[in-house]
N, C-alpha and C positions, 0 to 999 in steps of 0.2 A: 271092156267098159263102153258104155254108150256115150253119145255126144250130149252131155248134160248142159247145153247152152241155154241160158235164160236171159231175156232182155231187161236192161235197165233203161228206163225211158229218159229222153232228153227233156230238160225244162229250161225256160228262159226267164230271167229275172231282171228287172230294172227298177231302181228307186231314184233315178235322177228326176229332175223336175224342169227340164228344158222345154220351152214352148217355141223355140226357134228352129225352123227347118234347117237341116244340115246342108242341103244344096243338091243340085241335080247333076253337077259335073264332078263325079267322084274320081279320086286318084287314091287308091287304097294300098296301104302298107300292112302286111300281115307278118307278125312276129311269132315264131315258134320257139318254145323253150329249148328244144333240140330236134334236129331232123332224125336223130338216131333212135328215138323212141318209136317202137313199131306202131303203136296206136296213133300217136301224133302224125306219123308218116302217112297213115291211112286217111286221117282227117285232111291232111295237106293235099293228097292226091285227089280226094273227092271235091274239096273246095276249089282247087285250081281248075278242075274240069268244069265246074259250075260257073265260076267267074269267067272263064274263057267263053262259055256258051252265052253268058249274059252280055259279053262284050265290054266288061268293066276293065279299066286300066288298073293294074295292081303289080306289086312286087313282094316276093317272099323274102324273109330274113331269118337266118339260122343263128340263134343266140348261143348255141353250142354249150348249153348248161351254165352260162355265165351271165349274171344279172347286169354287171357293168357293161359287157358287150351289148346286151339288149338295150340298155339305157342310151348308150352312145349311138346305136343304130336308130333309135327313136329320134334323138336330137337331129341326126343327119336327115332323116325322112321328113321331119317338120321343115327343116331348112330347104329341102328340095321340093317342097310344095305339096306333099301328100296331105289330103284333107279328111281322111278317115283312117284310124288306126284299129286294127284287130290284133289283140295282144294275148298270147299264151305265156303268162308270167313265168320267169325262172324260179323266183323265190315265192313259192306258193304259200297262201295263207298269211301274207304279210301286209297289213294295212299301210305300214310305212313305205313299202315298196310301191304299192298301188298309188299312194298319194304322190310319191316322187314321179311316177309316170304321168299322172294327171297334171302335175305342175309343168313337166316338160312339154306336154301336149298343148297347154294353154287353152285356146278356144276350139281346138280340133277335137272332134268327138272320138271316144274310145270305146270299143266293144271288147271287154275281157272275155276269155272263154276257157273252159276246162279246169283251170287251176284257180282256186278260190282267191278272192282279193282281200278277204278279212280273216283274222284269226278265228278259230273255232269258238263258238259261243259268244261272239261279240254282240253287244246290244245294238238293235236296229238304229237307235239314235246316234250311235258312234260309228256306224258303218260307212266305209268309203263311198258306197253306193248312194248314201244319203247326203254326202258332203259336197258333191259336184253336180253340175249340169252336164248334159251330153255324155252320160256314162251308162253302160249296160253290162250285164253279165249273162253269158250263155253257158249252161253246164247241166250236169245231171243232179238229181236228188241225191245228195251225198251219202246218206245211210243206206239207200236202196240196194246197191250192189252187195254191201255187207250182209244185209238181211237175206237176200236171195242166195248168196254163197253159203251162209251159215246153215240155212235150211237144207240146201243141197248136200252139204258135207254131212250134216247130222243124219239125214235119211240114208245116205250111202253107207256110212259107218255102221248104222244100226242093222242094215241089211246084210253086211259082210263082216260083222263084228269078230266072230271066231277066227276067220282066216286072216284078219288084219292083226290080231293079237299074237304077234310072232313069238314073244317070250312067255305067253300063257299066264300073264300076271293079272288078267281080268280087266286091264285098263289099256286105253289106246294112247300112245305117246306121240305128240305132234310137234312139228316145227312151224313157225310162222315167219314169213318174210314180208317186212313192211317197206314200202317204196320210199317214203320220205317222212321225216319226223314231224314236220309241221303241216303237211298237206291234209286238209279236212277229210278228203275221200280216203286217204290212207289210214287216218285215225279211225274212221267209222268201219272201214273194212276189217281192220285189225281187231276191233272190238266185237262187231257183230258176227264176223266169220267164225268166231269161237263161241260167243254167248248163245247165238241162235242154234248152233250145232249142239251145245250142251243142253239146251232146252229140249230138243228132240230126244236126246239120249236119256236124260234123267226122267222125263215123262214116261219112257219105256222101261224104267227101272235099271238103267245102265249107269255106270259112273261117268262123271264129266270127263272131258278130255284132259290129259295131263301133259304139261309142257315138258319136253325131253330133258331140259337142263335146269335142275332145281336151283342152281345158283343164280340164274337169270331172272330177277324179280320182274322185269318188264315183260317177259314172256313173248319176245319177238327179237328178230335181228333186222336191223334197218340198213338200207343202202345209205351210207354216210355221205355219198355224193348227191343224194336226192334224185338220182336218175332212174330209179325203179329198174335197174339193169340186170340182165341175165348174168353178167360177170360177177356182180356182187353176190347173188344167190349161189352161183357155182363155187365161188371161193369159200363162202360160209359152209356150204354142204360138204365140200371136200374136207374141211377142218372138222366139222361135226362127225363125219363118218369115221374119222380116224379113232375117235373115242367111243362113239355111240353106234354100235353095230351088233350083228347077230352073234358074233363070236363072244362078245362081252355080255350078251343077254339083255342089252338095253337099246336095241335098234329103234330108230325113228320109224314110226309106223304110219304116219300121215303127214302130208305137207300142204299148208295153206299159204297162198301167195296173194298179194294185193293186185298183181297184174300178171299177164301171160308171159311177159319177158322174164320175170323172176322165176316163174314156173318152169320155163324152158331151161334156165340155168340150173335149177335144182334137178331136173330130169337128166341133164348132161352129166352131173356128178353121180347120180344114181346109176346111170348106164355104164359109166366107167367102173363103178364098183360091182357091176354084174346084175343090177336090177333093171326093171322096166325096159327089157329088150325083147318083149314079145313072148310067144309060146315057149315054155320050158324054163322061164325065169320068173322070179317073184316080182310082182308089181306093187310098189308103194304108191298109194293113191296121192295124186298131186292135183290141186285145184287152183285156178287162176281167175282173172277177170279181164275181159275185153273181147274174147272170141275172135282173136286175130286168125288170119288164114293159117299161119304156122301152128298155132295152138290147136285149131280144128283138125289139122293133119295129124298131129300127135295123138289126139283123141281117137281119130279114125283108125290109127295103127295100134291102139291099145297101150300107148306109152304114157298118156295123161288121162286123167279121169273126168274132169269137168271144168267148165268155165262159165262166166256170166257175160252175156253180150252187152257191151257198151258201144252203141252204134256210131261208128265214125261217119257214116253217111248221114245219120240223123243229126249229128253235131254240125256237119257241113251244111245240111239243109236249113237248120235254124239260122246259122250265120248268113247264108245266102238270102234267106227271106228278109232279114234285117237290111242287108245291103240293097236289095231290090226296093224296099220301102223308102229307105233313105235317098236312093237315087231318084225317086219320084217326088222328093221334096217333103217327105213326112218328117215330123219331129221324132226325136228319139223315143219318147213315150209312145207315140202312135206306132212307130216301127216295131217296138216290143209287143204292144197289144195285138198287132196283126199276126204275130207268129207264136204267141204264148198259147 
């Protein structure tokens, strides 16, 4: 398999209405939902390097997947005099959580990033981004990665249809691993990763993809901890393969994952079962999102089929651009406009 890596562009959004400059003497607190997430770790590495080069005083905080831990750290940071917060929320897609953080921050400006601050589909008038001054959000266009992944999956399946149809029933059985139930990016990736693949297949006269477990009406398995983890996908796949396998004539023939971490976990389970070990073994196509270094290595070795690039450097660049503008005394609106 080739490296089917495609970029999902970064976007910056702000709907705050502050006209007050943030100030030129920045002391920045950066809160990550967890250091253990491979993509977030890459963002942290890139942003740390850029903040070091800029000479800005900053401190990183690991929320370790716990919103209470993050909120307590924010309270401490405010008390310690940090005057700009950059926040990767633990509880993604929660207006209440974002409002709580803004209340803790008071007059201190907050740049949220990567994990949405509002529920999917919330009206602009009800958005947290419209409710406070000195607030901004930096993230990707949520549906884009799903669209890119779905098109990539559909084209690959169409090209390799007969060899993927292991039980010869004329349909391709797939598994879907969702990173987080409420995360807007996970929602769109889960939706469009399949819908857009189906569009490619049905246009060519092939059946739509068929979820491997007919009893699962949701048609995905979610990381209940919201951590998009390799371990969650590994555990699910080990359980799945005990029932859905070639010996039973119902083997899972395609795996779509919301991120590369979960793709790696799925591949680990497949390799233990004798698949995806290179030449001489059957490869079940596995697709992810993020284009992490480890995923690209798996693709290069033929163990993984494709991924969509979500640029960690691009995310860090957008955040740094805002920090630079704010350090020059720009308003939040002007800082956003300069990097949008």
